C-alpha positions in Angstrom: -13.2 6.1 16.8 -12.9 2.3 17.3 -11.7 0.4 20.4 -7.7 -0.2 19.8 -7.3 -3.2 21.9 -8.9 -4.9 18.5 -5.4 -4.9 17.5 -4.9 -7.3 20.4 -5.0 -11.0 19.5 -6.9 -12.5 22.7 -6.3 -15.1 24.6 -5.1 -18.8 23.9 -6.1 -22.2 25.8 -3.0 -24.0 26.7 -4.3 -26.2 24.2 -4.8 -23.9 21.4 -1.3 -22.6 22.3 0.1 -25.9 21.6 -1.4 -26.1 18.4 0.0 -22.4 17.3 3.2 -23.3 17.2 2.5 -26.1 15.1 -0.1 -24.0 12.9 0.1 -20.4 13.8 -3.4 -18.7 12.8 -3.4 -15.9 11.0 -4.3 -13.1 12.1 -5.3 -10.4 9.5 -8.1 -7.5 10.4 -8.5 -3.9 9.6 -10.2 -3.6 13.2 -8.0 -0.3 13.9 -9.2 3.8 14.2 -9.0 5.8 10.9 -8.7 9.2 11.6 -9.0 12.2 10.0 -6.0 14.5 9.1 -5.9 18.2 9.7 -3.4 20.7 10.3 -2.1 19.0 13.9 -2.0 16.0 15.1 -4.7 15.0 17.5 -3.1 13.5 20.9 -4.8 10.5 20.0 -3.0 10.0 16.8 0.2 10.4 18.3 -0.4 8.4 21.0 -1.8 5.2 18.8 1.4 6.7 16.7 3.7 5.7 19.4 2.1 2.5 20.1 1.8 0.9 17.0 4.1 2.4 14.4 1.7 3.8 11.7 -1.6 5.8 10.9 -4.3 5.5 8.6 -6.5 8.6 7.7 -9.5 8.8 5.7 -10.3 10.5 2.7 -6.9 12.5 2.5 -7.8 13.8 -0.8 -11.1 13.5 -3.6 -11.5 10.6 -5.8 -11.1 13.8 -9.0 -7.6 14.6 -7.4 -6.2 10.9 -7.8 -7.8 11.1 -11.1 -5.7 14.4 -12.6 -2.6 12.1 -10.6 -3.2 9.1 -12.6 -3.7 10.8 -15.5 -0.4 13.0 -15.3 1.3 9.9 -14.3 -0.5 7.7 -17.6 1.2 11.0 -19.7 4.9 10.1 -17.6 4.9 6.7 -18.3 3.9 6.8 -21.9 7.2 8.8 -22.4 9.5 6.8 -20.5 8.3 3.7 -22.3 8.7 6.1 -25.9 11.8 6.9 -25.0 13.0 3.2 -23.2 14.4 5.3 -19.9 16.4 3.0 -17.4 17.0 5.4 -14.5 16.3 7.8 -12.8 19.0 9.4 -10.8 20.2 6.6 -10.7 17.4 4.6 -9.5 16.0 1.6 -12.3 12.8 2.0 -13.5 10.8 -1.3 -13.4 8.9 -2.2 -16.4 5.9 -4.5 -16.8 2.5 -5.7 -18.9 -0.2 -4.9 -18.2 -3.6 -6.5 -18.7 -3.8 -6.2 -22.4 0.0 -7.3 -23.1 1.7 -3.2 -23.4 4.0 -2.1 -21.9 3.8 -0.1 -18.3 5.8 1.3 -15.7 5.5 -0.8 -12.7 8.0 1.7 -10.2 8.3 5.3 -10.6 11.0 7.0 -9.0 11.3 10.8 -8.2 7.4 11.1 -9.3 6.7 14.3 -8.5 9.8 16.0 -10.7 8.4 14.8 -13.4 4.4 15.4 -12.5 3.5 19.4 -11.1 0.0 17.5 -9.6 1.9 15.5 -7.5 4.5 17.7 -7.5 1.3 20.2 -5.7 0.2 17.7 -3.4 3.7 18.3 -1.7 2.6 22.1 -0.6 -0.5 20.2 1.4 -0.3 22.6 4.4 -1.6 19.0 6.3 1.4 17.1 5.8 3.7 19.4 8.1 1.6 17.8 11.1 3.6 14.4 10.3 7.0 15.9 11.3 6.1 15.7 14.8 6.5 12.1 14.8 9.8 12.2 13.2 11.0 14.0 16.3 14.4 15.4 14.6 15.6 18.2 13.9 15.7 19.3 10.0 12.3 16.9 9.1 11.3 17.3 5.7 9.8 16.0 2.4 13.0 13.9 0.8 11.2 15.2 -3.0 15.0 15.0 -4.4 16.2 12.2 -1.4 16.5 8.8 -1.4 13.8 7.6 -4.8 11.7 10.3 -4.3 8.4 10.0 -4.4 8.0 6.7 -5.6 4.6 5.4 -7.5 4.1 1.5 -7.3 1.7 0.0 -9.8 0.6 -3.6 -8.6 -1.2 -5.6 -11.5 -1.7 -9.3 -11.6 -1.2 -11.1 -15.3 1.3 -14.0 -16.3 3.3 -11.4 -17.5 4.2 -8.7 -14.7 6.6 -7.7 -12.9 5.4 -6.3 -10.3 1.9 -7.7 -8.4 3.8 -8.5 -4.7 6.4 -7.0 -2.6 7.8 -9.4 0.5 8.7 -8.6 4.0 11.1 -5.7 3.9 11.6 -2.4 6.7 12.8 0.7 5.0 15.6 1.2 7.0 17.5 -1.9 5.5 19.2 0.9 3.0 20.9 2.2 6.2 21.5 -0.8 7.5 22.6 -1.5 4.1 25.5 0.7 3.9 26.6 0.7 7.4 25.3 4.1 8.5 23.2 5.7 11.3 19.6 4.5 11.3 17.8 7.9 10.7 14.2 8.4 12.1 11.7 8.5 8.3 8.0 8.3 7.8 6.6 6.4 4.5 3.4 7.9 3.7 1.8 6.2 1.4 -1.1 7.7 -0.9 -3.2 5.2 -2.6 -4.8 5.5 -5.7 -7.3 3.3 -6.3 -9.3 0.9 -3.7 -8.1 -2.1 -2.1 -9.7 -4.5 0.3 -8.3 -6.9 2.2 -9.2 -10.0 0.0 -7.6 -8.4 -3.0 -4.3 -8.4 -1.3 -2.7 -5.2 -0.2 -0.8 -3.8 2.2 -0.1 -5.9 5.2 1.9 -4.9 8.4 3.5 -6.0 11.8 2.4 -3.6 14.1 4.9 -3.0 16.6 7.8 -4.1 14.9 8.9 -0.1 15.1 10.2 -0.3 18.6 12.0 -3.8 17.7 15.5 -4.4 18.3 18.3 -4.6 15.2 18.9 -8.0 15.3 15.4 -8.2 15.1 15.1 -5.7 12.2 17.9 -6.8 10.4 17.3 -11.3 11.2 13.3 -11.2 11.3 12.5 -12.0 7.4 14.1 -12.7 4.4 14.2 -9.2 3.1 12.2 -9.1 0.0 12.3 -13.4 -0.2 10.0 -14.3 2.1 5.9 -13.5 1.3 4.8 -15.7 3.8 2.2 -15.0 6.2 2.7 -13.4 9.4 0.7 -14.5 12.8 1.1 -11.2 13.6 0.2 -9.2 10.6 -2.1 -7.1 10.3 -4.0 -6.1 7.1 -4.3 -2.5 5.8 -8.2 -1.5 4.2 -8.2 1.2 1.6 -10.1 3.3 -0.4 -8.2 5.6 -3.6 -7.5 8.9 -1.3 -6.4 7.2 1.8 -3.5 8.8 3.9 -1.4 5.7 5.5 1.6 6.2 7.3 4.3 4.0 9.0 7.8 4.1 10.4 10.5 3.7 8.4 11.6 0.5 11.1 8.3 -1.0 10.7 7.9 -4.9 9.3 4.9 -5.0 6.1 4.4 -6.4 3.0 2.4 -6.0 0.0 0.4 -9.0 -0.7 -0.7 -10.5 -4.0 -4.1 -10.3 -5.6 -5.3 -13.9 -6.0 -7.2 -12.4 -8.7 -5.5 -12.1 -12.6 -6.0 -8.8 -14.5 -8.1 -5.7 -14.6 -9.7 -6.4 -10.4 -5.8 -6.8 -9.1 -4.4 -3.1 -10.3 -3.1 -1.7 -6.6 -1.3 1.7 -7.0 0.2 3.7 -4.5 2.6 6.7 -3.8 4.9 6.7 -1.1 6.5 9.9 -0.7 9.5 9.7 2.0 9.6 11.9 5.5 13.4 12.6 6.0 15.9 13.7 8.7 19.4 14.3 9.0 21.9 15.5 6.7 20.0 17.1 2.6 21.4 14.6 0.6 20.1 14.7 -3.2 20.3 12.9 -6.3 21.2 13.8 -9.7 21.8 12.3 -12.8 24.7 11.9 -11.6 24.0 9.4 -9.1 25.3 6.5 -9.0 22.7 3.1 -9.0 23.2 1.7 -5.6 23.5 -1.4 -4.6 20.1 -1.6 -2.6 18.6 -1.3 -6.1 20.8 -4.3 -7.6 19.2 -6.1 -4.1 15.8 -4.8 -4.7 15.8 -6.1 -8.4 17.1 -10.3 -8.1 14.9 -10.5 -4.8 11.6 -9.0 -5.8 9.1 -10.1 -8.3 
């Protein structure tokens, strides 16, 4: 394991501090420990999460399993494009254009309800180890709640509708509806390799412990794409699993490359607590999604 002290920037001299006020240094690094997820979290993994609000597990599934999931998702995409489906349980489907100009789905919702490969993935017993991070009654995978299992497909082309995502926390929707913020995890299964040079996930470690005011007002939700002096880049391989607290500030940086090399696909699984609140075909589109649609490009 690498030294967790690498998460902390070295102290600056007084003159350097003065300079950083006007032109902050962007400290993007992937020097943090990567773990292996077993049937139970180790003390080290639990303590790291409590301190920084995220975990990164290497090689959670094989490349062959990644291929099965991608093939399954392509079949869903072909079906939805053909029937021009607009929503799933009230959640809008985001369409865009691929590198060859063909229509693709760039944001899937409730993916596991349409993909046997994804549905079977949710049965992996290792996921139960993550419930201990929620420290609440009735922790569960929200397969039928919130937006279900979401798959984001980022690609940077002139016609793409989804090449990046601005700063946000996943707890916003609770705040948006005036509800009590309930503990949740966003568990990301990465389906493509992504180096920091190619954009990808950025987080601000430790912000899961921030005040409500900072969680709401620190950034302009989804509009702000600017690098943060305290952000950290998450570098992944296909099959890796990342976990972050729903209160943690994060964004997805745009790839500086256009075309096939910019492709990044990641599937997010919500781990939730509180009262069971499943969606259905009768569910209406929430204002939160309308807000996302006008701020995310």
